[in-house]
C-alpha positions, 0 to 999 in steps of 0.5 A: 500499500502506498504510504498515503493509504497508510495515513489514511487509514491511520487517521480515521482509525480504519485498522483493528485497534485490538492486540496491537503491540510494539515490536517490543511486545508492548501493548499500544492504544491509540487515545488520539492519533494526532493531526495531519501534518501539512508541512515537514516533519513528522506525519502527525503531531499532538498524538496522544498514545498509551504503550505499556502503562505510560501515555506519550504526547508527541508525533507520529511517522509513518511509513510502508517499511520501517526501514525507510525511517533510515532511508529518508534520513530521519536518524540524523533529524533534529525534526523527528526527535520526539516521535512516539511511534513508528507506524509501518506496514512492515516492520522489517528494521529497528529504528532509532532518534538522532540521540540512539534512542530506540522508536517503538514501532507497530504495524497496521493492517486494514480489512482487505475489502477496504484495501481493494476499494482504494485499489479499484479507486487508485487504478480506475480509468474512468473520468470520474474514478468512482463512477460505480460507486458513487451513487451509493452514497448518501445524497446529503454527503455528496451535498455537504462536500460539494459546499466545501469544494464549491468554497475551495473553488471560490478561495482558488479564484480568490488567490488569482485575483488577489495577485491582481489586486497586487499587480494594481496596487489593490485597485479593484476596479483595474482588476474588475477590468481585467477580469471581465475582458479576460472572461469575455474572451470565452475560453479561446480569446481569453488571452488576446482580451487579457493582452486588451484589457492591460494595454487600456486601463479602466481609467483610461477608457472611463475618460471617454464613456461617454462617447460610444465611437471613441471606446470602439475606436480605442478597443479595436484599434488597439485590438489590432483590428483596424488596420483593415482596407474596408473604408465603409463610413463606420470604419473609417470614423472608427480609424480617424478617431483611432489614430488621434486617440493612439498619438495622444496617448502614445499607445501601441496596438496589439497583434491583430492576428492574436484573434482567433475565429476558427470553430466559433460562432459568428456570434461569438467572434471577438469583433462582436465580444468586443462591440458588446464590451463597448457598449457596457463601458458607454452605458456605465462610467464606473462598472465595479462600483456599480456591480458591487452595490447590486444585491438582485441577480435580477438587476445584474442581468440588467447591467449585462443587457447590451446590444453592439451597436448598429453597424454589427446588426449587419456585420460579424467582421468589418467590411463584410455584409451578413444577409441576415439583419440580427442584433448582436445582443449578450445573450442569457448564457454568456451573462451566466458565464461571466457572473459565474466566473467574473462577478461572484469571485471579484465580489467574494475576494473583496469580501475578504478583502474588506472583511465584509461578510455580506459580500461574501454571502451575496457572491455566493448567493449569485451562484445559486441564483444561477442554473447549472452549467452544462457541459461535458464534464457536468454531463459525466456527474450526471451519468452518475446520478450526481445532478448539480441544481445550481451553478454553484454546485456545477462550479463545484464539480468542475473543480472535484473532477479536475482537483482531485478525480483527474490526480486520483486523489481520492484519499483527500475527497469525502466521497473517495473516503467514503467508499474505502471506509465500507460505509456504502454497502456491504461487500460479499 
């Protein structure tokens, strides 16, 4: 068995506690296995163990074989001087502290069916390792775990936002500006949108928010999308305005070839998304200040209820007229994606920055108010009869698959632990 598995069965007592004896024949009673150490040093600290007639308090180290103590050099490390018990699957050597004192050793073994379940999960080739057993886990236990995982995902996103806060001298408006632009790229154009946002800071765009032409000229010009031969009136006006603003602010356009169009529906073309961003920035001057005050999800939808300028009713790219007139309105699915990936994480991160619990609850409320996402990963969970009923839960499932299932971290997963501990069903 792996060392991780031995640590797991030790922490949850998944072994027979009766008749435990040290290699010296003394009876062992586990009063407390200790607390898992996530840093360097012995595996568990604050353990309390009765060995013979004496109660010891200290640390516990776990290995597959006792000889690994010396292989890892613990006999020379002062950090291991207060180890009170060495726990192993196979005792094949006498080990000592740095001062030469022998450390008691005890062998532990878990039930064979638990071991088989662990192997079943760790060696699974399925997209979700526990797909064949998760349906038998009690739903309330899965829900409890998903809530914890949802918080973990939010914390991960908060850490990413914290990096941007540090880059921008704690300017939430600029951070929101960058995050919003990135997710307007909807994965395939996330990077060029992020480059665009960094080339046009929020405070610069805010100066021109009252003029849609100026906003569009700055965005399309900096995006490198105005280097075209098209001379219709709309394009001509944008190019003229951009030349003026470029010289005024000493701007340098990005490489227009960075933008991707392949495999995108025309309504998702970067030209359309940029025009929609322009419409939002033209409609609202202080976007972050506005969003952070909103308490109702309907009001959030209202802010994102924008349509690209009239030119784009008949175009998807510059200079090429579409036979069908279609206003390019930002759709509900796109808005949901922005709320999930931009607004909610930003408010959650800002709540920590400001120490405001109400903002934290609002960030969670927004996710709970949205329907679960529909994608291939969520679809795999649904096949396992795990059906999310909100975006909060679908976000948790995405995180669970990426951070736990992919790396076979079943011993860190509450569902995996439940299955391994033989509390789901009795094998026959």
